C-alpha positions in Angstrom: 7.8 83.9 15.5 5.0 81.5 14.8 1.9 83.5 13.8 0.0 80.3 13.1 -0.4 79.8 16.9 -2.4 83.0 17.3 -4.4 82.1 14.3 -5.2 78.5 15.6 -6.1 79.8 19.0 -8.4 82.5 17.5 -10.2 79.9 15.5 -10.7 77.7 18.5 -8.6 74.9 17.2 -7.1 74.8 20.7 -9.9 74.6 23.3 -9.3 76.9 26.3 -11.2 74.5 28.6 -9.3 71.4 27.5 -12.4 69.8 26.1 -14.6 70.3 29.1 -12.1 69.5 31.8 -12.8 71.7 34.9 -10.5 74.6 35.5 -9.3 74.5 39.1 -7.9 76.9 41.7 -7.6 79.9 39.4 -6.6 83.4 40.5 -6.3 85.2 37.2 -8.3 88.5 37.5 -10.9 89.6 35.0 -9.7 91.3 31.9 -6.2 90.0 32.6 -3.8 90.6 29.6 -1.6 87.5 29.7 2.0 88.4 28.8 2.9 84.8 28.0 0.0 84.4 25.6 1.4 87.5 23.8 4.8 85.9 23.7 3.6 82.7 22.2 1.5 84.6 19.6 4.4 86.8 18.5 3.2 90.0 20.0 5.4 92.8 21.5 3.7 95.6 23.4 3.5 97.4 26.7 2.0 94.4 28.4 5.0 92.1 28.0 8.6 92.5 28.9 9.8 89.5 26.8 11.0 90.3 23.3 10.6 87.9 20.4 14.4 87.8 20.2 14.3 86.2 23.6 12.7 83.0 22.2 15.1 80.1 21.8 12.6 77.4 20.7 9.0 77.3 19.6 6.7 74.6 18.1 3.0 74.2 17.9 2.7 73.2 21.6 5.4 75.1 23.6 7.6 78.2 23.6 10.9 78.6 25.5 12.6 81.9 26.1 15.2 83.7 28.2 13.5 85.1 31.3 13.3 88.9 31.6 13.9 88.4 35.4 17.1 87.0 36.7 19.1 86.1 39.7 22.6 87.7 39.5 24.6 84.5 39.7 22.3 82.5 37.4 21.6 84.8 34.5 20.1 83.5 31.3 17.7 81.0 32.8 14.9 79.6 30.6 11.1 79.7 30.9 9.1 77.0 29.1 5.4 77.7 28.6 2.5 76.0 26.8 1.3 78.1 23.9 -2.3 77.6 24.9 -3.4 79.4 28.0 -3.5 77.2 31.2 -3.1 79.1 34.5 -1.3 76.4 36.5 -0.3 72.8 37.0 -3.8 71.8 38.0 -5.2 72.7 34.7 -2.4 71.6 32.4 -3.3 68.6 30.2 -1.1 65.5 30.5 0.0 65.6 26.9 1.2 69.2 27.3 2.9 68.4 30.6 4.7 65.6 28.8 5.8 68.0 26.0 7.1 70.6 28.4 9.0 68.1 30.5 10.5 66.4 27.5 11.9 69.8 26.4 13.0 70.6 30.0 15.6 67.8 29.6 16.7 69.3 26.2 17.1 72.7 27.9 19.1 71.2 30.8 21.5 69.6 28.4 21.7 72.8 26.4 22.6 74.8 29.5 25.3 72.3 30.4 26.8 72.5 26.9 26.5 76.2 26.2 26.9 77.8 29.7 29.3 75.2 31.0 27.3 75.3 34.3 27.9 72.9 37.2 24.3 71.7 37.4 20.7 72.5 36.6 17.6 73.3 38.7 14.0 73.5 37.7 11.1 75.0 39.6 7.5 75.8 39.0 5.0 77.9 41.0 1.2 77.6 41.5 -1.2 80.1 43.1 -0.2 83.2 45.2 0.9 81.2 48.2 3.1 79.2 45.8 4.7 82.4 44.6 3.1 82.4 41.2 3.1 85.9 39.7 2.2 85.3 36.0 -1.2 83.6 35.6 0.0 81.3 32.8 1.8 78.0 33.6 5.6 78.3 33.3 8.5 76.2 34.2 11.9 77.8 35.2 15.1 76.0 34.2 18.2 77.5 35.9 21.9 77.0 35.3 23.6 76.3 38.6 27.1 77.0 39.8 29.0 76.1 42.9 28.1 78.4 45.8 25.7 80.5 43.6 23.2 81.0 46.4 20.3 81.0 44.0 17.7 80.8 46.8 19.3 83.6 48.8 19.6 86.3 46.2 17.0 88.7 45.0 15.3 88.8 41.6 16.6 91.4 39.2 15.6 92.6 35.7 17.8 91.4 32.9 18.0 94.0 30.1 17.0 93.0 26.6 20.6 93.4 25.2 21.9 90.9 27.8 19.1 88.5 27.2 19.8 88.6 23.5 23.3 87.2 24.0 22.0 84.2 25.9 19.2 83.6 23.5 21.4 83.7 20.5 23.7 81.0 21.9 20.8 78.7 22.9 19.0 79.2 19.5 22.1 78.2 17.7 22.4 75.2 19.9 18.9 74.0 19.1 19.2 74.8 15.5 22.3 72.5 15.4 21.0 69.9 17.8 17.4 69.1 16.6 15.1 66.7 18.5 16.3 63.0 18.2 15.3 61.2 15.0 12.8 58.4 15.7 11.5 55.7 13.5 7.7 55.7 13.3 6.1 52.3 12.7 3.6 53.9 10.5 6.5 55.6 8.6 9.0 52.7 8.4 8.9 49.1 9.5 10.9 48.8 12.8 12.8 45.8 11.5 13.9 45.5 7.9 15.4 42.1 7.2 17.9 42.2 4.3 18.8 39.4 2.0 21.6 39.5 -0.6 19.4 40.8 -3.3 16.4 42.5 -1.8 14.9 44.2 1.3 11.7 42.9 2.9 9.8 44.8 5.6 8.7 42.8 8.5 7.4 44.1 11.9 9.1 42.9 15.0 7.1 41.1 17.8 7.0 44.2 20.0 5.6 46.4 17.2 2.9 43.8 16.4 1.8 43.6 20.0 1.7 47.4 20.4 -0.3 47.8 17.2 -2.8 45.1 17.9 -3.4 46.6 21.4 -3.5 50.2 20.5 -4.1 50.6 16.7 -7.4 52.2 17.3 -5.7 54.8 19.5 -2.8 55.5 17.2 -4.8 56.0 14.0 -6.9 59.1 14.0 -10.7 58.5 13.8 -10.0 54.9 12.6 -13.6 53.6 12.6 -14.9 56.5 10.4 -11.7 56.3 8.2 -12.6 52.7 7.4 -16.2 53.6 6.7 -15.1 56.3 4.4 -13.0 53.9 2.4 -15.9 51.4 2.2 -18.1 54.2 0.7 -15.8 54.4 -2.3 -15.9 50.7 -3.2 -18.3 49.4 -5.9 -21.6 48.0 -4.5 -21.4 44.3 -4.4 -24.8 42.8 -5.5 -22.9 40.0 -7.2 -19.4 38.5 -6.7 -16.7 41.1 -6.5 -13.0 40.9 -5.7 -11.2 43.3 -3.4 -7.4 43.2 -2.7 -6.2 44.7 0.6 -2.5 45.5 0.3 -0.6 45.5 3.6 -3.8 44.7 5.4 -2.3 45.0 8.9 -4.7 43.6 11.5 -7.5 43.2 8.9 -10.0 45.7 10.4 -10.6 47.5 7.1 -11.4 44.5 5.1 -13.5 43.1 7.9 -15.6 46.3 7.6 -15.7 45.8 3.8 -16.9 42.2 4.2 -19.6 43.2 6.6 -21.1 45.4 3.8 -21.9 42.4 1.6 -21.2 38.6 1.5 -20.5 39.0 -2.2 -17.1 40.6 -1.6 -14.2 38.1 -2.1 -11.3 39.5 -0.2 -7.5 39.0 -0.6 -5.7 39.9 2.7 -2.1 40.7 1.8 0.7 41.3 4.3 4.3 40.4 5.1 3.7 39.8 8.8 2.2 36.4 9.7 0.8 37.5 13.1 -1.2 40.2 11.4 -2.6 37.8 8.9 -3.6 35.5 11.8 -5.4 38.4 13.4 -7.3 39.0 10.2 -8.3 35.3 10.0 -9.7 35.5 13.5 -11.8 38.5 12.6 -13.3 36.8 9.5 -14.3 33.6 11.1 -17.9 34.7 11.7 -18.4 36.1 8.2 -19.5 34.1 5.1 -17.3 35.9 2.6 -14.7 34.0 0.5 -11.3 35.1 1.7 -7.6 34.4 0.9 -4.5 35.2 2.9 -1.3 36.0 1.1 2.3 36.7 2.1 3.0 40.1 0.4 6.2 42.0 -0.1 5.4 45.7 -0.9 9.0 46.6 -1.6 9.1 43.9 -4.3 5.5 44.1 -5.4 6.1 42.8 -8.9 6.9 39.3 -7.5 3.5 39.0 -5.8 0.5 37.1 -7.3 -2.7 39.0 -7.6 -6.1 37.6 -8.7 -6.8 37.8 -12.4 -10.0 39.7 -11.9 -9.9 42.4 -9.3 -12.6 45.1 -8.9 -10.9 47.2 -6.2 -7.6 47.7 -4.4 -7.3 49.3 -1.0 -4.2 50.1 1.0 -3.8 51.7 4.4 -0.6 53.3 5.8 1.8 51.3 3.6 2.6 53.0 0.3 4.8 55.7 2.0 7.4 52.9 2.4 8.1 53.2 -1.3 10.3 55.8 -2.8 8.6 58.3 -5.1 9.8 56.5 -8.2 8.5 53.2 -6.9 5.2 54.8 -5.9 4.8 55.9 -9.6 5.5 52.4 -10.8 3.3 50.9 -8.3 0.3 53.1 -9.2 0.7 52.1 -12.9 0.9 48.4 -11.8 -2.4 48.7 -9.9 -4.0 50.6 -12.8 -3.1 47.8 -15.2 -4.6 45.1 -13.0 -8.0 46.9 -12.6 -10.9 46.6 -15.0 -12.7 49.7 -16.3 -14.4 51.5 -13.4 -12.1 49.7 -10.9 -11.1 51.8 -7.9 -7.8 52.2 -6.1 -8.3 53.7 -2.6 -5.3 54.8 -0.4 -5.2 55.9 3.2 -1.8 57.1 4.1 0.5 59.6 5.8 1.3 62.5 3.6 4.2 64.9 3.6 3.1 68.5 4.4 4.6 71.0 2.0 5.5 73.6 4.6 6.7 73.6 8.3 3.5 75.3 9.6 1.3 72.6 8.0 3.6 69.9 9.5 3.2 71.4 13.0 -0.6 71.5 12.6 -0.5 67.8 11.6 1.7 67.0 14.6 -0.6 68.8 17.0 -3.8 67.2 15.6 -2.3 63.7 15.8 -1.0 64.3 19.3 -4.4 65.5 20.5 -6.2 62.7 18.7 -4.0 60.0 20.3 -4.5 61.6 23.7 -8.3 61.7 23.5 -8.6 58.3 21.9 -6.4 56.8 24.6 -8.9 57.9 27.2 -11.9 57.0 25.1 -10.8 53.5 24.2 -8.8 52.4 27.2 -9.9 54.7 30.0 -6.3 55.7 30.7 -3.2 57.4 29.1 -1.2 54.2 28.8 -1.9 53.9 25.1 -1.0 57.6 24.6 2.3 57.0 26.5 3.1 54.1 24.2 2.2 56.3 21.2 4.8 58.8 22.4 7.4 56.3 23.5 7.4 54.5 20.1 7.6 57.7 18.1 4.5 57.2 16.0 3.9 60.9 15.4 6.4 61.4 12.6 5.6 65.0 12.3 7.0 65.7 15.8 10.5 64.6 14.9 13.1 65.1 12.2 13.6 62.0 10.1 15.7 61.0 7.2 14.7 59.0 4.1 15.8 55.4 4.3 15.4 52.3 2.2 11.7 52.4 3.1 11.2 55.8 1.5 9.1 58.5 3.1 5.7 60.1 2.8 5.1 62.1 -0.4 3.0 65.2 -0.6 -0.7 64.7 -1.4 -0.4 66.8 -4.5 2.4 64.7 -5.9 0.5 61.5 -5.3 -2.6 62.8 -7.0 -0.4 63.6 -10.0 1.1 60.1 -9.9 -2.4 58.6 -10.0 -3.3 60.8 -12.9 -0.1 60.0 -14.7 -0.8 56.3 -14.2 -4.0 56.6 -16.2 -6.8 57.0 -13.6 -9.5 59.1 -15.1 -11.1 60.3 -11.8 -8.7 61.3 -9.1 -9.8 62.9 -5.8 -9.3 63.4 -2.1 -12.1 62.2 0.3 -10.7 63.1 3.7 -7.6 64.6 5.4 -6.7 65.1 9.1 -3.6 65.0 11.3 -1.3 64.3 8.3 -3.5 61.4 7.2 -5.4 61.4 3.9 -7.8 59.2 2.0 -7.4 59.7 -1.8 -8.3 57.5 -4.7 -8.4 56.9 -8.5 -11.1 55.3 -10.6 -10.1 53.7 -13.9 
C-alpha cells in the first residue's frame, strides 16, 4: 500500500535503534520474520495472516488494519502499529507513541460511527508475561457492546472475506473524514487582521511567545540554514545593504551582521515584538541597522532603500498566492543592481503524496531530536505538535494567505522575473533554500 516505507527502511532513513537509544526487555528470537513489518511494507506471504486489503489507514509513521484474530462478540477490531520495528512499549519513541495514540482516538470515533458500538476499549501487551505474541509493538482498539463478555471469550480467526467487509467500511470512513485541518504558523499567520480594503498578517501574542521560545526547535537545522544563506551573499569589504523581508526574530540577519561590520541591514516585519527581539540581538554589533514595519501582502506600499545589494526572506513568501509570488519576484528583481542576489528559505509544496509524507516524517523527527538537544525535554516538541506546525501532516486549504508552491514552479518564477542564475542550495523536511542572481 505504501512501498516507500520499505524503501525508506532499507536505506536506513529510519534507524532501528532510535538513534542509539538502548533497546530494553526484548524477547524476539533470532531470525524472526516479523509479520507486522511485512504488513507495513506491503508484503503478503506465508509469514503473515494479514492481507493488504485489511489496511484501513497508513501514513509514513503508522499502519492500522483489521485484526486477523477476533473475539466473537467484538469482530472487526483494529490494530495500530508503527511502521518501523519496535518490539514493545519500552522501546517505542515518544513521537511515535504520540502518533499512535492520536490515531487511536480517530479509530475510536470511527468505530462508534461505523459499527454503532456502545463503547470502545484499547489494550496493549508487552513481553510473554504480558501476553505479547507478536514481537512488534501493536495497540488493539475494540468495539464494545453491552454484555459482550470480551474478556471471557476465546480468540478466534476472522477469515479474510469477513475482514474485508469491516476494512472497506472503515477505509471509506477515513477517506471521507480526513485528519483535522490545522493552521500552521509557518504556513499562515494565526491572526489575520482585516481592514475595509486590505489584509495584513500579524502574529498573535501566543504565537510570538512560542516562536521566540522554540523557533530553534521548530525550524529544521536552523543554525546551518542561516549559515548557508550567509554563504550566498556578496562579500562585504565595503558598505553593502541587505534587506531582510519578514525577518521574524532577527536571527538570520544577526548572523549576516556578524560576518562583516560593512553590512547595513534593514529588518522588515509586521510584528512589533519580533522587531524588538531583533533590536536586542543587534545591540552589541556595530552595523548600521534599520527597523521597518512591513506588510508582505501589500508589498508595493513598503519603502525599500534606493541601493540594495541583497534581499533575504525566510518562511514568509508562501503566504502569497502564486500570482502574487510572480509579481513579488519581479518587484525584487527590479530593485536589485546587477549581480544582486535574492535568497529565499521557505516551505515548498511536494508534488506527490509520497514526497509529502517524507517531508512530514523528516520534520517530525527533526523537531523531536532538536527539542531534546536544545531544551533537554520534549516540551518544545509537544508545542510543535499542539500548534500544528508540521503542515505536511495535515490537510489544509488555500486561504487569503496563499500556500506553499512547488520548488520547480518558484524556480521558474525567478527565471521569468529575469534572474540570470537560479539554483537550489539545500532542501530538507519540506524546507528549501533557493536563490536568483541578477
